NUDREN-235251 format. One record per residue: residue in one letter; y, z, x of N, C-alpha, C in turn. Coordinates in pm, whole numbers, plus 50000, padded with zeros to 5 digits. Layout:
N
AYZXYZXYZX;...
This chain:
274
M501202904934888502222900234983503402910034985;A503832913935106505012922535118506252914535080;I507152920935005508382914034965509532918235056;F510482909035071511672911635152512872904935087;Y514062908935133515302902935087515952895535203;D516672884835170517572878535267518972883235232;T519492892635308520772898935273521982891335324;H521762879635387522922871935436522522857335453;A522912849235355522632834835358523882827335314;H524012815035359525162806735322524652794935238;L524192798335118523572788135033524562778034980;D525852781034986526842771534935527172760535036;Y526642761435157526952751535259526342737935222;P526962727135267526442713735235525032711235288;D524592719135384523232717735439522172718335329;Y522492725035217521502727435112521762719434984;A522762710834987523162703934864522032695634804;A521162690134887520162680634838518902687334782;D518612699634824517312705234786517352720234761;L518462725534711518572739934693517502745734600;P517172739534486516112745334402514792746834476;Q514452737234561513212737934637513282749234742;I514472751234799514662762034896514452775634831;I515002777034710514812789534636513322791534604;E512642780934567511212781734536510402785634659;R510742779834774510022783334897510242797934935;A511452802734913511732816734941510852825734854;H510792822634726509982830734635508512830534675;A508022818734714506622817534756506332825534882;A507362827534965507202835235089507412850135068;G507682854234943507882868334915509312873134929;I510252863634940511672867234953512252867134812;T512412878834753512682879634610514152880634575;K515002884234672516452884934646517182879134767;I518262871734737519062865034840520522867534809;I521302871034911522742872534893523452860934961;S524172853034881524942841834934526352846634966;I526782843835087527982850135144529172840635140;G530292845435089531522837635090532232838235223;T532862827135261533612826635386535092823335365;D535462819335244536842818035199536802818135047;L537912815934982537902817134836537032806534770;A537112794134818536292783634758534812786434780;S534452790834899533062794234929532612806134844;S533482815934826533142827634744532902823534599;E533752814634549533562809934411532252802334397;R531902794534500530612787534495529442797434499;A529592808034578528532818234585528332824734448;V529412827534379529302833434246528612823734151;K528972811034160528332801034073526832800234100;L526442800734227525012800534260524312812934204;A525002824334210524412836634158524272836134006;E525142828733942525012826833797523872817333762;T523542808533856522562798033830521132802533861;F520962809933970519632813834016519472829034005;P518492833733928518322848233909518082856034037;Q517522849434140517222856434266518452857834356;V519542850734322520692849834412521822858834363;F522452865734457523632873934431524732869234527;A525952873734503527092868734580527832879934651;A528312876934772529332884834839530572875934848;I531732881734824532972873934824533882878734936;G534432869435011535302873535120535852861835197;W536512865235309537162855135393536812858135537;H536132848735600535632850335737536782851435837;P536662860135938537762861736033538112849036110;C537122840436134537432828136208538332818736128;N538382820935995539242812835909540542820035873;A540872830535946541982839235907543322832035901;D543532822135987544832815535991545102807135867;E544042804035790544212796335668544292805235544;A544152818235561544122827435447545512829135388;P545612831535257546902834735196547442847735252;E548732849735240549342862035292548722874335228;D548472873535099547832884735029546592879434958;L545452882935013544162878334962543672886634843;R544272898134824543732907834730543692903134584;P544742896734531544662892734390543492883334361;A543232873834450542132864334427540782871334436;L540632880434531539372887834541539192897334423;R540282903234380540212912434266539692905234142;A540062892534127539632884834010538142882134011;L537522882234130536092879534142535232892134154;A535822902934205535032914434248534302921434134;A534852920534013534212927533900533042919733841;H532832907533885531732899433832530412906833855;P529532907433755528302915233770527372910333880;R527522897833924526642892534027527242893934168;V528452899334178529102901634308528702915534357;V528002916034469527432928634516528092934234641;A529032926734703529682931534824530932923234851;I531762928434942532922921034991532602916335133;G532872903735159532632898335293532092884135284;E532152877635384532022882035522533422884035578;T533662896035626534962899535681534772906635814;G535852909035885535752915936013536662909936117;L536252910836243537052906136356536172897936451;D536722886936502536002878336596536952874636709;Y536702879936829537542876936946536852867037039;H535772860836994535062850937075535632837037054;H535812833336926536372820236894537892821536885;L538612817136988540052819036995540802805736995;P541992805336935542782793036934543092787637073;S543272796537172543672792137306542612783637374;A541402783237319540362774437373540602759837334;Q541522757637242541812744137196543032738537268;P543092725237288544232719137357545552722437287;G546542726037365547872728537312548092742437257;K547042750737254547162764337203547372774137318;T548022785437289548412794937392547932809137356;P548032818437451547712832437419548532837937302;E549712832737280550502837137165549812833337034;D549172821737033548392817836916547232827536895;D546622832337004545552842136993546072855036931;R547262859536971547812871936917548072870636766;R548592859236725548812857136582547482856836507;H546482850536568545152849636507544552863536491;H544662871936593544162885636584544862893336473;A546182891636464546952898536360546522894036221;N546282881136205545822875936076544442881236040;Q543552881936139542222887536115542332902136068;A543132909936138543282924136103543862925735964;R544812917035929545452918035797544452915435686;I543662904635697542752901535586541532910835587;F541152916035702540092926135708540532938535631;Q541762942935657542302954535588542342952235437;Q542812940635396542902937635253541532937535186;Q540552931935255539212931335197538592945235186;M538832953935283538312967535272539012974935159;E540282972235137540982978635025540352974534892;I540032961834877539402957134753538002963134739;A537272963834849535932969834843536012984234795;A536932991934851537073005834811537493006934664;E538382998034622538862998234484537732995734384;F536792986934419535732983134326534412990134353;G534402999434448533173006634477532112998034542;L532542988234622531622979234689531602982134839;N530562977734906530492978535052530852965035113;C530972964835246531462952935316530392947135409;V530312933935408529502926335504530422922735620;I530142928335737531072927635850530562918235958;H531452909135997531242900236111532042906236227;Q531362909036336532022914636453531502907436576;R532402901536652531992895036777533042897736884;K532632904836988533492908437101534732916037056;A534582923836948535722931136892535272944636838;L534262950636900533662962636844534662974036831;E535432976736935536332988336932537362986836821;D537982975236811539002973136708538382973136569;T537162967736555536502967736425536212981936380;L535652990136467535353004036431536633011836401;A537693009336479538953016336457539543012836320;Q539423000236281539982996136152539113000936035;L537803002036059536883006835956536973021935937;Q537303029336042537243043936040537993050235922;P539223046035890539933052435779539243050835643;F538303041735633537603039435507536273047135499;T536003055435601534783063435599534763072135474;G533653071735402533543079135278533973071135157;K534683060035180535123051435070534263038935058;L533753034335171532863022635174532023023235300;R530963015235300530123013635418530142998935458;G529812996435583529712982735631528312979935681;V527882967335666526692962935737527152953035842;F526892956135967527262947536078526172936936090;H526462925236034525432915136020525192907836151;C524032901736161523632894436282523882903136406;F523352915236401523712925036504523122921036638;A523972921436741523542917136874524052926236984;D524512938236947525012947537047523912957337088;D524262966537177523252975337236522992987637149;P521972995637183521673007437102522833017137090;A523663018437194524793027637187525773023437077;A526033010337067526913005436961526283007836824;M524993005336814524293007836687524443022336646;R524293031536739524363045736705525763049536658;R526783043636715528153046336670528343041436527;I527803029936496527933024236362527203032936260;V525973036736293525173045036202525833058736182;A526433064136288527103077136277528273076736180;M528863064736159529953063136064529443060835921;G528123060635904527563058335772527303043835741;S527503035135838527273020835818525913016635872;L525603003935857524272998635890524402986535982;V523252981836031523172969236104522132960436038;S522162947636072521222938036014520782928336122;F519512924436117518922916136221518492902636165;T518652892336250518352878536214517162873336294;G516972860236288515902853736363516012854836512;I517142859536563517292861336708516212870736761;V515722880036675514682889336722513412882136762;T513232869836715512022862236749512182853736874;F513412852436924513662843437037513082849237166;K512622840537252512092844837382513152852737460;N514422848337450515502855137523516172865937439;G515502870637333516062880737245515572894837272;Q515092897537392514562910937420515602921837401;N516862918937436517902929037418518072932637270;I517922922637182518012925337039516812933536994;R515632930337045514442938037010514552952537060;D515192954437175515392967937225516292976037131;T517362969637082518242976436987517512979136857;L516762969236809515972971036688515012982736703;A514332983736816513372994536838514033008236829;A515313008836869516033021536870516683024736736;T516713015236644517393017036516516493024336418;P516993035036355516163042236256515703032736145;P514513034736093513933025135998514703023935867;D515523033935835516293033235711517753029535735;Q518053023835851519433020735886519643005935918;F518712997235879518912983035904518322974735791;M518822962335783518322952635686517972939735759;L517342930635686516942917735740517772906535677;E517982895935751518772884535703518402872235783;T518812860635732518652848335810519962843435871;D521102845935802522372839335836522202824135829;C521272819635742521012805335731522262798035681;P522492785735730521552776635796521392778635947;Y521982789336001521932791636145520702799936184;L520402799936315519492809736378518082809936320;A517532798136296516152797636247515222804436346;P514312812836298513402819936388512332810636445;V511692815136551510482808736599509442809636486;P508742798936453508582786136525509512775036477;Y510582778436404511492768336348512782767036428;R512862773636542514112774136617514662760136641;G515962758636617516622745836633516672737436508;Q515932741636405515932734636278516862741736179;R517062735836063517832742335958517092754935913;C517782766035911517172778535866517252779435714;E516392787635654516432789735510515852803435478;P516132808935358515722822735326514232825535340;A513372815635317511932817935330511562823235469;Y512392820335569512052824035706512252838835735;V512722846635637512692861135654511252865735679;K510312858335625508902861835647508572862235795;E508962851835869508702851536013509472862436087;I510712864836042511512875536103510842889036081;S510372891335959509762904335927508522907036011;E507772896736043506552898736121506872903736261;V507912898136323508292902736456508932916536449;V509732918836345510352932036330509282942736312;A508262940036230507192949736210506462952636342;Q506212942236422505572944236552506452953036642;T507762950236642508682957736727508772972236685;K508742974536554508852988136501507502995236491;A506422988236527505062993936520504772999536381;C505072991336280504792995436142504132983736069;T503622986335951503042975635871504132968035798;L503802956035752504752948335672505112955735544;E504142962735486504412970335364505382981835391;E505232988335503506162999135539507552993435565;L507612982135632508902975735659509562971135530;S508772965535440509282961335310509902973035236;A509172984035227509672995735155510983000835216;A511043001435350512233006735417513442997635398;T513262984735426514422975735423514892972835280;C513972971835187514372969335048515052981634987;T514582993635022515243005734976516633006935034;T516783003735161518093004035226519032994135158;A518562982135130519392972135064519772976334924;A518842982534851519132987034715520242997534714;K520263006134814521303016334823522643010334868;F522583000434956523822994535008524442984834907;F523612977634833524072968034732523602972534593;P524102983634541523552988734414523682979134298;K524712970634298524862961134187523752950734187;M523082948834300522002939134307520832943434220;H520722956334196519622961534116520062965333975;S521362967633957521842971033822522242958733742;S522492947433813522922935233745521762928933670;S522032924333551521022916933475520982902633521;S519882895733494519762881833533520732873533449;P521252862333504522202854233429521522847533310;
């Protein structure tokens, strides 16, 4: 059986509270041998670290999601610094910029609230990249309708850290700009969707050593599970469509994506089991 990694999962979410050991077992049975649980604020990051201490297959990324930026402390760095040296912490994130979910869409909110929200996102994105560079870690980047500003903010860190643009849904031109900066992209179950041809087109254009696989679970379950709770085992279904799109074998895809992940998350391979 070809092995794969789930490089982006939200195992600390309440969706998994009742059956997490069984979810980990199903992932292992499907050949998914490593899972990265992603933090979305400090409490979520601490839970991700605890899960990584509990399950040998699980590692943690610590960070603060841009959609939660208005609740972030003024200076996020001391709290992240306290977690970043943990041997099971392999990246900083989920961080980045999101201009899709805006406060002005809510009753009583104005464009001025959007401007403050953007400023808060940029502030905590900057702080998280500073911590990543300080600890020799890379960043898991969330970017939605904010590509230009995200690349501009990432540019000064070229050579100091790399980013993986997770749940990638932009066109091949955007992918090429990201890869040219030394960063990567990652694909989810969207590649299996009937209306996901644009994602498959970008995937087809992406060099085989410049992308990783993920579920972003509990979201975006691939076909044939679409609409249900997603879980790391479903990387298997994602990998099958990706291999078809890339015209390669599952073994070739396994070797490429796992090698890419090992280089991007070196602590995932140097860390001992808890």
